[in-house]
C-alpha positions, 0 to 999 in steps of 0.5 A: 887632529890631522887633516887625515883624521878629520877627513876620515871622521867626516867620511864616516858621518856622511856614510852614517846618514845613508846607512841610518836612512836604509836601516830596517827599511827592508832593502834588497839583498844581493850575494857577491861572488864570495856569497856575502851579502851586499845592499844599496846601503853598502854601495852608496855609503862606500861611494860617499866615503870614497868621494869625501876622501879622494876629494881631499886626497886625490892621489891616495890609494883606495881599497874598498869592500865594494869597489876593490883596489885603486892605486894600491902602490900609492904611499897612502892607501885607505881601507874601507868597509862601509858596513862591517856587519851587513848580515846584522844590518839586513837582519835588523840588529845593531851589530854593524859599523863603518870601518875606515883606516889609513896605511902609509907605506904598508903601516897602519897609521889611522883608524875610525870605527863608527857604530851609529846604533850604539852611538859609539864613534871611536878613532885613533891616530898613530902616536896620539892615543885612542878616543871613544866619543871624544874621550880618551880611552885605555885598555885594562890592566888585568893580567890574571886569567881568573879575573878577565873577560874573553870575547869570541868572534868568528871561529869557524876555521879555529874549530877545525884545527888543534887550537880548538882544544887550546881555546877550551883550556883558555876558556876554563881559566878565564872568569867570563866568556862572551861573544860580543863580536864584530866592532863591539868587542874591540871597542870594549877592549880598547876602553878597558871593559873586557880584556881579550878577543879571539877570532879566526875568520876576518879580513883586513877591512874588518879589523884595520881601524880596530887594530889602530884603536886597540894599539893606541889604547895600549893593547896588543893586536896580532893574528893567532900566530902572534904575527903583526896585522897586515893585508893578508891577516885572517885571524885575531888575538887582541889583548889588553897587555903583553902579559895576557897576550903571552898567556893566551898564545901559550894556552892556544898551543903557539910557541912564539919562538 
């Protein structure tokens, strides 16, 4: 385990103490400029993560959901969402997590996803595999649509375009469709319990760590155009293997060529 990963894990556990303290305590909610909610738990958890990481690596860049970007041109930049799923956190149901990722020269190299209410701590580092609660995990080997499970997340934008019909074609062919959402369907995908995930309304802080988790577990993680994940990514097509990924792209009406 590298010093980077150890620090990320320490930061996630520091944030967990704060988040668990405030969960279901009726904390006040404010709306940010983009109309998304923020609470004292979000702010304090991000401060704790930031203090832990920059205390170890003071020259690294930092991109936080609540505090924005600092030293964005640094070789190493940390991507942080202290509570991914604040709406769930506020409503008192457990689909929220802490997301911590690290980029080196624009490439994702590390990810930690901690979901304390699920007792799931997942992490991955480039070239070293993916782990869930300290156990190595791998994606499934299912390649045939009639035997797979598809999970759908945020779909608002997708419903407004031509891909909506393509998604309908895909749903008709798979064995089961669910909407596990947020961090959880990526944990399920990376550990071989489901096979395909589609979302159309995300940002990089939601998915950076989860991209690493799925990739290091042997999966394929792109946007809905089949393009690699980057800072401007807003959609996801994540699959257990290239065969499923290609089938999903084609049914969604996308020509990779």
